C-alpha positions in Angstrom: 0.0 0.0 0.0 2.7 2.5 1.1 4.9 1.5 -1.8 2.1 2.1 -4.3 1.4 5.5 -2.8 5.0 6.4 -3.1 5.3 5.3 -6.7 2.0 7.0 -7.7 2.8 10.3 -6.1 6.6 10.6 -6.7 7.0 13.9 -8.5 10.0 12.7 -10.6 10.8 9.7 -12.8 11.1 6.1 -11.8 12.2 3.2 -14.1 13.3 -0.4 -13.9 15.5 -2.1 -16.4 16.8 -5.6 -16.8 20.4 -6.7 -17.1 20.3 -6.0 -20.8 19.1 -2.4 -20.1 15.7 -3.0 -21.5 12.8 -1.0 -19.9 10.5 -3.1 -17.8 8.7 -0.4 -15.9 8.2 3.4 -16.0 6.1 5.4 -13.6 3.4 7.7 -15.1 5.5 10.8 -15.0 8.3 9.2 -17.0 5.8 7.6 -19.5 4.1 10.9 -20.1 7.4 12.7 -20.6 8.6 10.1 -23.2 5.1 10.3 -24.9 5.6 14.0 -25.6 8.5 13.1 -28.0 7.6 9.7 -29.5 4.5 7.5 -30.0 6.7 4.4 -29.8 6.1 2.1 -26.9 9.3 2.3 -24.8 8.8 -1.0 -23.0 11.3 -3.6 -23.9 13.6 -1.1 -25.5 16.9 0.2 -24.3 17.9 3.8 -23.9 20.1 3.5 -27.0 17.2 2.3 -29.0 15.0 5.1 -27.8 17.7 7.6 -28.5 17.3 6.8 -32.2 13.5 7.5 -32.2 13.4 10.9 -30.5 14.7 14.5 -31.2 18.5 15.0 -30.6 18.0 17.0 -27.4 15.9 14.2 -25.9 18.2 11.5 -27.2 21.0 13.2 -25.2 19.1 12.5 -22.0 18.7 8.8 -22.8 22.4 8.5 -23.8 23.5 10.2 -20.5 21.3 7.9 -18.6 22.7 4.9 -20.4 26.2 6.0 -19.6 25.2 6.2 -16.0 24.0 2.6 -16.1 27.3 1.5 -17.6 29.2 3.3 -14.8 27.0 1.6 -12.3 28.0 -1.8 -13.7 31.6 -0.9 -13.1 31.0 0.4 -9.6 32.7 -1.3 -6.7 31.3 -2.4 -4.3 28.3 -3.6 -6.3 25.8 -2.8 -3.6 26.3 0.9 -3.8 24.3 3.1 -6.0 25.5 5.8 -8.4 24.5 9.5 -8.6 24.9 11.9 -11.5 23.3 15.1 -12.8 21.8 15.0 -16.3 21.2 18.0 -18.4 18.2 18.3 -20.7 18.4 21.0 -23.4 15.1 22.3 -24.7 14.7 22.9 -28.4 16.2 26.4 -28.4 19.3 25.1 -26.6 19.4 28.2 -24.4 21.0 27.9 -21.0 18.0 29.7 -19.5 15.6 26.9 -20.7 17.9 24.0 -19.8 16.7 21.6 -17.1 18.8 19.5 -14.7 17.9 16.2 -13.1 19.4 14.5 -10.1 19.6 10.8 -11.1 20.2 7.9 -8.7 20.8 4.4 -10.0 21.1 1.2 -7.9 21.0 -2.5 -8.5 18.3 -4.9 -7.2 18.1 -8.7 -7.6 14.8 -9.9 -9.0 14.3 -13.6 -9.6 18.0 -14.1 -9.1 18.8 -11.7 -11.9 20.3 -8.2 -11.6 18.1 -5.2 -12.5 18.6 -1.5 -12.4 16.3 1.0 -10.7 16.6 4.6 -11.7 15.1 7.5 -9.8 15.3 11.1 -11.2 14.2 14.4 -9.8 14.1 17.8 -11.3 16.7 20.0 -9.5 16.8 22.8 -12.1 16.2 25.7 -9.7 18.6 24.4 -7.1 21.3 23.6 -9.7 21.1 27.0 -11.3 21.1 28.7 -7.9 24.3 26.8 -6.9 25.9 27.7 -10.3 25.1 31.4 -9.7 26.6 31.2 -6.2 29.7 29.5 -7.6 30.0 32.1 -10.3 29.6 34.9 -7.8 32.3 33.3 -5.6 34.8 33.2 -8.5 34.0 36.6 -10.0 35.0 40.1 -9.1 31.7 41.8 -8.4 32.8 45.2 -9.8 34.5 44.4 -13.0 32.9 41.1 -14.0 36.4 39.6 -14.4 37.3 36.4 -12.6 39.0 36.8 -9.2 42.1 35.5 -7.5 40.1 32.5 -6.0 39.3 31.4 -9.6 43.0 31.5 -10.4 44.0 29.5 -7.3 41.3 26.8 -7.9 41.8 26.5 -11.7 45.4 27.4 -12.5 46.4 23.8 -13.2 44.3 23.8 -16.4 46.4 26.6 -17.7 49.8 25.0 -17.3 51.9 25.8 -20.4 49.8 28.9 -21.3 51.4 32.3 -21.6 50.0 34.7 -19.0 50.7 38.4 -18.3 50.4 40.4 -15.1 49.2 43.9 -16.0 49.3 46.9 -13.6 47.7 50.2 -14.4 50.3 53.0 -14.1 49.5 56.0 -11.9 45.9 54.7 -11.3 45.9 56.3 -7.8 46.1 59.7 -9.5 42.8 58.8 -11.3 41.1 58.2 -7.9 42.7 61.2 -6.3 42.0 63.8 -9.0 39.1 62.4 -11.0 37.2 60.6 -8.3 36.6 56.9 -7.4 33.6 56.7 -9.8 36.0 57.4 -12.7 38.5 54.9 -11.4 35.8 52.2 -11.0 34.6 52.9 -14.6 38.2 52.5 -16.0 38.7 49.2 -14.1 35.5 47.9 -15.6 36.4 49.1 -19.1 39.9 47.6 -18.9 38.4 44.1 -18.6 36.6 44.7 -21.9 39.6 46.5 -23.4 41.8 43.5 -22.7 39.4 41.0 -24.3 39.0 43.3 -27.4 42.5 44.7 -28.0 45.0 42.2 -26.6 44.5 39.6 -29.2 44.6 36.0 -28.0 43.4 36.6 -24.5 41.0 33.9 -23.3 40.6 34.9 -19.7 40.9 38.1 -17.6 41.4 37.9 -13.8 41.5 40.8 -11.4 44.2 40.1 -8.9 43.2 43.1 -6.8 43.3 46.9 -6.9 44.5 47.9 -10.4 46.4 44.7 -11.1 45.1 42.2 -13.6 46.2 38.9 -15.0 45.4 37.9 -18.6 45.7 34.3 -19.9 46.4 33.6 -23.5 45.1 30.7 -25.6 47.8 28.2 -26.5 49.7 28.4 -29.7 51.4 31.8 -29.5 55.1 32.6 -29.4 56.4 34.9 -26.7 57.8 37.4 -29.2 54.4 37.7 -30.9 52.6 38.2 -27.5 55.1 40.9 -26.5 54.3 42.8 -29.7 50.6 42.5 -29.0 51.0 43.8 -25.5 53.1 46.7 -26.8 50.6 47.6 -29.5 47.6 47.3 -27.1 49.4 49.6 -24.6 49.6 52.3 -27.3 45.9 51.9 -28.0 45.1 52.1 -24.3 47.1 55.3 -24.0 45.2 56.7 -27.0 41.8 55.7 -25.7 42.6 57.4 -22.3 44.7 60.3 -23.7 42.5 62.6 -21.6 44.5 61.2 -18.6 48.1 61.6 -19.9 49.7 59.9 -17.0 47.6 56.7 -17.4 49.2 53.7 -19.0 50.0 50.1 -17.9 53.0 47.9 -17.3 53.2 44.2 -17.8 55.2 41.0 -17.2 54.8 38.1 -19.5 55.6 34.5 -18.8 54.4 30.9 -18.8 52.7 28.9 -16.1 55.3 26.1 -15.6 55.4 25.7 -11.8 53.4 26.8 -8.8 51.1 29.8 -9.4 52.7 31.7 -6.5 56.2 31.4 -8.0 54.8 32.3 -11.4 53.2 35.5 -10.1 56.4 36.5 -8.2 58.3 36.1 -11.5 55.8 38.1 -13.4 55.6 40.8 -10.8 59.4 41.2 -11.2 59.1 41.5 -14.9 56.2 44.0 -14.6 58.1 46.3 -12.2 61.1 46.1 -14.5 58.9 47.2 -17.4 57.5 50.0 -15.2 60.9 51.2 -14.3 62.1 51.1 -17.9 59.3 53.4 -19.0 60.3 56.0 -16.4 63.9 56.3 -17.7 
């Protein structure tokens, strides 16, 4: 009685598959969802077979679910279940319209044969809220650039990439003589400037104050990037020619060891560049 009430009222999807991944049972919610995309009876079919009968975005869900079943078969110990989040793209493929499902799979023995139960629940609102919180935690609120925490947590994926520390020269004078509202505007604009005028930049990070880090895509020689940084500096000085003292200094290098050591090396190069311009 209680089991039937649970199955009948569960707001998500429930399915049972045999050891060959063929569908033996679907709750009403799951059956109705599949019926929106195909008139074919899903019973006795695998997710791979269903994926060939439905639109591409729906097929992706079945394929992700099938991959989860394969992962479950490899799981050790065998009595543990497997969780994963599955993404469903609506027809327009926009991120705003995407749905996310928390999926849990586990094995059961029925008539001495292994079967797979799958329970899925829509967690779209919670997932997007968590993603927004994560984005906020890794983003500089004022400029929209990534922050130092993002660099610390993700620097390993940029090993081998050229990066440059960029420090805005005489920026304090902007705040002192023009006001912090002008200084804040220039900091925001610099993020967009770097993406537009420093060719090859894939990521902009605000390290703090008026110091930024730009990460270049792979495939560039150091000489080429130095020329780009020099050319973009000239453009920057032209754009902000109203503030004759405003420019920037930089230090270029490659992430080859710890990020702390890399930043120390780049800071030295940046201050050397700053001193050279004053001579």
